[in-house]
LUMTORPA-912743 format. One record per residue: x, y, z of N, C-alpha, C in turn; residue number from 1; residue in three letters. Coordinates in nm, 3 decimals. Atoms other than C-alpha are relative to their C-alpha. Layout:
REM residues N
REC     n_px     n_py     n_pz    ca_px    ca_py    ca_pz     c_px     c_py     c_pz   nr  rest
REC        X        Y        Z        X        Y        Z        X        Y        Z  NUM   ala
...
This chain:
REM residues 111
REC     n_px     n_py     n_pz    ca_px    ca_py    ca_pz     c_px     c_py     c_pz   nr  rest
REC   -0.001    0.013   -0.139    4.397   -2.996    8.638   -0.061   -0.120    0.047    1   unk
REC    0.072    0.122   -0.036    4.328   -3.327    8.821   -0.040    0.014    0.155    2   unk
REC    0.051   -0.005   -0.120    4.123   -3.335    9.125   -0.047   -0.148    0.040    3   unk
REC    0.039    0.151   -0.030    4.120   -3.711    9.192   -0.040   -0.012    0.137    4   unk
REC    0.029    0.013   -0.126    4.120   -3.682    9.570   -0.139    0.035    0.022    5   unk
REC    0.133   -0.030   -0.029    3.819   -3.480    9.580   -0.126   -0.084   -0.097    6   unk
REC    0.092    0.109    0.047    3.641   -3.701    9.336   -0.019   -0.114    0.066    7   unk
REC    0.022    0.120   -0.077    3.705   -3.996    9.547   -0.056    0.023    0.133    8   unk
REC    0.091   -0.032   -0.139    3.563   -3.813    9.860   -0.131    0.032   -0.032    9   unk
REC    0.142   -0.040    0.036    3.235   -3.730    9.660   -0.071   -0.138    0.042   10   unk
REC    0.061   -0.126   -0.067    2.972   -3.740    9.826    0.008   -0.001    0.140   11   unk
REC   -0.021   -0.001   -0.145    3.121   -3.777   10.164   -0.005    0.155    0.080   12   unk
REC   -0.011   -0.137   -0.067    3.115   -3.489   10.432    0.132    0.067   -0.022   13   unk
REC   -0.137   -0.063    0.021    3.486   -3.449   10.357    0.036    0.060   -0.134   14   unk
REC   -0.002   -0.050    0.134    3.429   -3.355    9.991    0.039    0.132   -0.001   15   unk
REC   -0.026   -0.144    0.017    3.442   -2.978   10.027    0.147    0.021    0.062   16   unk
REC   -0.132   -0.015   -0.047    3.769   -2.984   10.252    0.100   -0.063   -0.084   17   unk
REC   -0.082    0.078    0.093    3.937   -3.224   10.015    0.015    0.077   -0.123   18   unk
REC   -0.012   -0.055    0.131    3.835   -3.029    9.714    0.085    0.145    0.018   19   unk
REC   -0.093   -0.133   -0.025    3.979   -2.683    9.876    0.140   -0.036    0.010   20   unk
REC   -0.156    0.030   -0.009    4.311   -2.860    9.960    0.047   -0.019   -0.117   21   unk
REC   -0.070    0.030    0.143    4.349   -2.980    9.624    0.012    0.126   -0.083   22   unk
REC    0.002   -0.109    0.086    4.262   -2.658    9.470    0.111    0.104    0.059   23   unk
REC   -0.127   -0.082   -0.054    4.515   -2.470    9.703    0.145   -0.055   -0.035   24   unk
REC   -0.124    0.068    0.039    4.788   -2.719    9.613    0.025    0.048   -0.155   25   unk
REC    0.001   -0.020    0.137    4.715   -2.645    9.234   -0.045    0.129   -0.034   26   unk
REC    0.066   -0.132    0.037    4.641   -2.283    9.258    0.065    0.074   -0.115   27   unk
REC   -0.063   -0.038    0.105    4.881   -2.204    8.989   -0.073   -0.027   -0.131   28   unk
REC    0.078    0.026    0.112    4.651   -2.355    8.743   -0.138    0.050    0.006   29   unk
REC    0.115   -0.064    0.007    4.358   -2.162    8.829    0.014    0.156   -0.069   30   unk
REC   -0.019   -0.134    0.059    4.287   -1.845    8.614   -0.032    0.096    0.079   31   unk
REC    0.006   -0.108   -0.091    4.332   -1.596    8.882    0.058    0.124   -0.066   32   unk
REC   -0.049   -0.130    0.064    4.547   -1.349    8.688   -0.108    0.047   -0.097   33   unk
REC    0.088   -0.032    0.091    4.289   -1.341    8.408   -0.123    0.078    0.085   34   unk
REC    0.119   -0.039   -0.064    4.025   -1.247    8.692    0.037    0.131    0.062   35   unk
REC   -0.044   -0.112   -0.076    4.229   -0.954    8.831   -0.099    0.126   -0.043   36   unk
REC    0.106   -0.119    0.025    3.983   -0.628    8.867    0.105    0.116    0.062   37   unk
REC   -0.047   -0.118   -0.049    4.219   -0.404    9.086    0.149    0.001    0.001   38   unk
REC   -0.128    0.024    0.012    4.598   -0.538    9.085    0.050   -0.022   -0.123   39   unk
REC   -0.091    0.048    0.132    4.848   -0.634    8.822    0.052   -0.139    0.017   40   unk
REC   -0.093    0.119   -0.044    4.988   -0.942    8.997   -0.065   -0.086    0.103   41   unk
REC    0.056    0.073   -0.106    4.835   -1.223    9.215    0.130   -0.025    0.078   42   unk
REC   -0.100    0.018   -0.083    5.010   -1.255    9.519    0.011   -0.163    0.054   43   unk
REC   -0.005    0.121   -0.045    5.131   -1.575    9.702   -0.087   -0.069    0.092   44   unk
REC    0.104    0.027   -0.121    4.861   -1.544    9.973   -0.083   -0.114   -0.014   45   unk
REC    0.079    0.116    0.016    4.668   -1.869    9.998   -0.135    0.040   -0.046   46   unk
REC    0.141   -0.041    0.016    4.318   -1.821    9.828   -0.079   -0.072    0.095   47   unk
REC    0.132    0.046   -0.062    3.980   -1.881    9.994   -0.105   -0.050   -0.077   48   unk
REC    0.105    0.041    0.074    3.700   -2.077    9.848   -0.125   -0.019    0.070   49   unk
REC    0.123    0.019   -0.034    3.339   -2.084    9.875   -0.079   -0.083   -0.099   50   unk
REC    0.064    0.087    0.084    3.130   -2.361    9.717   -0.154    0.034    0.005   51   unk
REC    0.151   -0.050   -0.017    2.801   -2.227    9.600   -0.099   -0.099   -0.067   52   unk
REC    0.104    0.102    0.063    2.646   -2.517    9.394    0.097   -0.118   -0.048   53   unk
REC   -0.068    0.136    0.035    2.738   -2.882    9.323   -0.122   -0.078   -0.081   54   unk
REC    0.119    0.082    0.092    2.533   -3.086    9.042    0.079   -0.113   -0.028   55   unk
REC   -0.061    0.125    0.049    2.612   -3.443    8.972   -0.097   -0.058   -0.119   56   unk
REC    0.076    0.044    0.105    2.503   -3.589    8.637    0.081   -0.095   -0.069   57   unk
REC   -0.068    0.105    0.039    2.613   -3.931    8.543    0.147   -0.023    0.068   58   unk
REC   -0.135   -0.004   -0.049    3.002   -3.927    8.591    0.071    0.127    0.001   59   unk
REC   -0.058   -0.123    0.002    3.042   -3.566    8.585   -0.053    0.083    0.134   60   unk
REC    0.016   -0.109   -0.095    3.059   -3.305    8.883   -0.006    0.134   -0.065   61   unk
REC   -0.007   -0.154    0.078    2.962   -2.942    8.767   -0.009    0.079    0.147   62   unk
REC   -0.012   -0.085   -0.122    3.075   -2.694    9.068   -0.005    0.138   -0.045   63   unk
REC    0.004   -0.164    0.014    3.018   -2.320    9.093    0.089    0.032    0.136   64   unk
REC   -0.063   -0.054   -0.113    3.284   -2.149    9.337    0.017    0.136   -0.023   65   unk
REC   -0.062   -0.132   -0.037    3.393   -1.815    9.461    0.130    0.002    0.048   66   unk
REC   -0.146    0.008   -0.042    3.751   -1.770    9.495    0.047    0.142    0.024   67   unk
REC   -0.040   -0.136   -0.037    3.883   -1.483    9.711    0.158   -0.012    0.020   68   unk
REC   -0.144    0.003    0.008    4.237   -1.400    9.661    0.062    0.136   -0.003   69   unk
REC   -0.074   -0.132   -0.013    4.501   -1.096    9.685    0.061    0.009   -0.122   70   unk
REC   -0.091   -0.057    0.089    4.682   -0.907    9.444    0.073    0.117    0.035   71   unk
REC   -0.075   -0.116    0.005    4.928   -0.625    9.411    0.028    0.080   -0.120   72   unk
REC   -0.037   -0.068    0.138    5.020   -0.348    9.170    0.159    0.000    0.000   73   unk
REC   -0.140    0.035    0.023    5.357   -0.474    9.073    0.079    0.131   -0.052   74   unk
REC   -0.103   -0.125    0.074    5.645   -0.207    9.008   -0.059    0.127    0.047   75   unk
REC    0.046   -0.125   -0.035    5.472    0.060    9.201    0.089    0.073    0.110   76   unk
REC   -0.081   -0.058   -0.121    5.747    0.110    9.473    0.134   -0.008   -0.059   77   unk
REC   -0.129   -0.013    0.050    6.109    0.183    9.433    0.066   -0.101    0.117   78   unk
REC   -0.049    0.101   -0.064    6.338   -0.072    9.597    0.046    0.046    0.135   79   unk
REC   -0.018   -0.056   -0.126    6.440    0.166    9.877   -0.125    0.067    0.071   80   unk
REC    0.125   -0.048   -0.061    6.081    0.269    9.947   -0.032   -0.094    0.127   81   unk
REC    0.016    0.073   -0.121    6.008    0.196   10.311   -0.155   -0.040    0.001   82   unk
REC    0.127    0.024   -0.022    5.633    0.179   10.252   -0.034   -0.146   -0.079   83   unk
REC    0.036    0.150    0.040    5.495   -0.200   10.200   -0.084    0.028   -0.115   84   unk
REC    0.111    0.018    0.121    5.306   -0.297    9.879   -0.120   -0.035    0.058   85   unk
REC    0.138    0.048   -0.058    4.943   -0.308    9.955   -0.049   -0.113   -0.066   86   unk
REC    0.081    0.142    0.054    4.755   -0.636    9.902   -0.144    0.047   -0.017   87   unk
REC    0.149   -0.028    0.049    4.422   -0.587    9.724   -0.074   -0.129   -0.006   88   unk
REC    0.104    0.123    0.010    4.110   -0.821    9.762   -0.042   -0.017   -0.129   89   unk
REC    0.067    0.055    0.126    4.009   -1.001    9.452   -0.102   -0.106    0.025   90   unk
REC    0.111    0.108   -0.005    3.720   -1.236    9.375   -0.023   -0.034   -0.132   91   unk
REC    0.026    0.073    0.132    3.646   -1.465    9.091   -0.105   -0.098    0.001   92   unk
REC    0.107    0.106    0.020    3.355   -1.688    8.992    0.057   -0.112   -0.096   93   unk
REC   -0.064    0.111    0.089    3.470   -2.026    8.852   -0.122   -0.111   -0.025   94   unk
REC    0.057    0.132    0.029    3.296   -2.331    8.697    0.099   -0.115   -0.008   95   unk
REC   -0.117    0.125    0.025    3.485   -2.658    8.735   -0.098   -0.103   -0.024   96   unk
REC    0.077    0.112    0.052    3.361   -2.957    8.549    0.093   -0.126    0.036   97   unk
REC   -0.090    0.105   -0.039    3.525   -3.279    8.727   -0.071   -0.131   -0.084   98   unk
REC    0.062    0.141    0.046    3.496   -3.627    8.531    0.040   -0.094    0.119   99   unk
REC   -0.016    0.071   -0.126    3.449   -3.843    8.840    0.097   -0.121   -0.024  100   unk
REC   -0.093    0.113    0.003    3.642   -4.154    8.724    0.134    0.034    0.012  101   unk
REC   -0.136   -0.031   -0.020    3.969   -3.996    8.709    0.032    0.133    0.047  102   unk
REC   -0.030   -0.118   -0.044    3.943   -3.649    8.828    0.036    0.113   -0.083  103   unk
REC   -0.045   -0.113    0.089    4.023   -3.453    8.521   -0.102    0.094   -0.003  104   unk
REC    0.074   -0.119   -0.034    3.893   -3.104    8.559    0.012    0.096   -0.111  105   unk
REC    0.005   -0.136    0.084    3.796   -2.812    8.310   -0.046    0.094    0.086  106   unk
REC    0.040   -0.113   -0.083    3.799   -2.478    8.477   -0.045    0.103   -0.111  107   unk
REC    0.026   -0.111    0.060    3.603   -2.182    8.353   -0.025    0.130    0.056  108   unk
REC    0.022   -0.135   -0.085    3.614   -1.827    8.472   -0.128    0.057   -0.064  109   unk
REC    0.144   -0.044    0.033    3.251   -1.684    8.468   -0.012    0.137    0.006  110   unk
REC    0.013   -0.164    0.016    3.326   -1.309    8.513    0.071    0.033   -0.126  111   unk
Protein backbone atom coordinates (compact mmCIF):
# COMPACT_ATOMS: atom_id res chain seq x y z
CA UNK A 1 0.00 0.00 0.00
CA UNK A 2 1.16 3.53 -0.77
CA UNK A 3 -0.02 6.45 1.37
CA UNK A 4 2.04 9.18 -0.23
CA UNK A 5 -0.53 11.96 0.10
CA UNK A 6 -0.94 11.24 3.83
CA UNK A 7 2.83 11.37 4.30
CA UNK A 8 2.96 14.66 2.40
CA UNK A 9 0.22 16.06 4.68
CA UNK A 10 2.15 15.16 7.86
CA UNK A 11 2.15 16.97 10.36
CA UNK A 12 -0.54 19.41 9.22
CA UNK A 13 -4.10 19.55 10.51
CA UNK A 14 -5.17 17.89 7.22
CA UNK A 15 -3.20 14.69 7.93
CA UNK A 16 -6.04 12.66 9.43
CA UNK A 17 -8.57 13.58 6.71
CA UNK A 18 -6.05 12.83 3.93
CA UNK A 19 -5.06 9.54 5.60
CA UNK A 20 -8.65 8.37 5.95
CA UNK A 21 -9.47 9.29 2.33
CA UNK A 22 -6.45 7.37 1.02
CA UNK A 23 -7.34 4.36 3.17
CA UNK A 24 -10.91 4.38 1.82
CA UNK A 25 -9.60 4.53 -1.75
CA UNK A 26 -7.34 1.52 -1.10
CA UNK A 27 -9.67 -0.41 1.18
CA UNK A 28 -9.22 -3.62 -0.82
CA UNK A 29 -5.62 -3.71 0.46
CA UNK A 30 -6.70 -3.66 4.12
CA UNK A 31 -6.89 -7.05 5.91
CA UNK A 32 -10.61 -6.70 6.65
CA UNK A 33 -11.56 -10.20 5.51
CA UNK A 34 -9.04 -11.66 7.99
CA UNK A 35 -10.57 -9.56 10.79
CA UNK A 36 -14.13 -10.88 10.42
CA UNK A 37 -15.76 -12.04 13.66
CA UNK A 38 -19.48 -12.16 12.78
CA UNK A 39 -19.95 -12.43 9.02
CA UNK A 40 -18.32 -14.35 6.22
CA UNK A 41 -17.89 -11.58 3.63
CA UNK A 42 -16.87 -7.89 3.85
CA UNK A 43 -19.52 -5.65 2.28
CA UNK A 44 -18.89 -2.71 -0.06
CA UNK A 45 -20.00 -0.22 2.60
CA UNK A 46 -17.31 2.40 3.16
CA UNK A 47 -15.26 1.75 6.33
CA UNK A 48 -14.89 4.31 9.13
CA UNK A 49 -11.56 4.95 10.83
CA UNK A 50 -10.46 6.20 14.25
CA UNK A 51 -6.82 7.21 14.70
CA UNK A 52 -5.77 6.08 18.19
CA UNK A 53 -2.08 6.95 18.15
CA UNK A 54 0.61 8.33 15.89
CA UNK A 55 4.34 8.29 16.61
CA UNK A 56 7.13 9.65 14.46
CA UNK A 57 10.69 8.34 14.60
CA UNK A 58 13.19 9.46 11.99
CA UNK A 59 11.44 9.00 8.62
CA UNK A 60 8.83 6.52 9.86
CA UNK A 61 5.27 7.11 11.10
CA UNK A 62 3.73 4.40 13.26
CA UNK A 63 -0.06 4.58 13.47
CA UNK A 64 -2.63 2.60 15.41
CA UNK A 65 -6.15 2.64 13.94
CA UNK A 66 -9.54 1.17 14.66
CA UNK A 67 -11.49 0.32 11.52
CA UNK A 68 -15.26 -0.13 11.60
CA UNK A 69 -16.80 -1.92 8.64
CA UNK A 70 -19.68 -4.22 7.81
CA UNK A 71 -19.98 -7.83 6.80
CA UNK A 72 -22.73 -10.20 5.78
CA UNK A 73 -23.22 -13.94 5.90
CA UNK A 74 -22.92 -14.81 2.24
CA UNK A 75 -25.12 -17.54 0.81
CA UNK A 76 -27.62 -17.48 3.64
CA UNK A 77 -30.61 -16.45 1.50
CA UNK A 78 -32.24 -17.93 -1.58
CA UNK A 79 -32.40 -15.79 -4.70
CA UNK A 80 -36.17 -15.38 -4.39
CA UNK A 81 -36.10 -14.75 -0.60
CA UNK A 82 -37.68 -11.31 0.01
CA UNK A 83 -35.80 -10.72 3.27
CA UNK A 84 -32.70 -8.56 2.82
CA UNK A 85 -29.28 -9.77 3.90
CA UNK A 86 -28.36 -8.28 7.26
CA UNK A 87 -25.22 -6.17 7.55
CA UNK A 88 -23.18 -6.95 10.64
CA UNK A 89 -20.87 -4.42 12.31
CA UNK A 90 -17.23 -5.46 12.46
CA UNK A 91 -14.16 -3.83 14.01
CA UNK A 92 -10.41 -4.32 13.55
CA UNK A 93 -7.28 -2.86 15.13
CA UNK A 94 -4.47 -2.10 12.69
CA UNK A 95 -0.86 -0.98 12.99
CA UNK A 96 0.33 1.00 9.96
CA UNK A 97 4.01 1.78 9.44
CA UNK A 98 4.56 4.51 6.86
CA UNK A 99 7.94 5.36 5.33
CA UNK A 100 7.64 9.12 4.97
CA UNK A 101 9.84 9.75 1.95
CA UNK A 102 7.71 7.68 -0.45
CA UNK A 103 4.62 6.63 1.49
CA UNK A 104 5.30 2.87 1.35
CA UNK A 105 3.09 1.37 4.04
CA UNK A 106 3.11 -1.91 5.91
CA UNK A 107 -0.10 -3.08 7.61
CA UNK A 108 -0.45 -5.47 10.52
CA UNK A 109 -3.73 -6.74 11.93
CA UNK A 110 -3.53 -6.50 15.74
CA UNK A 111 -6.52 -8.66 16.64
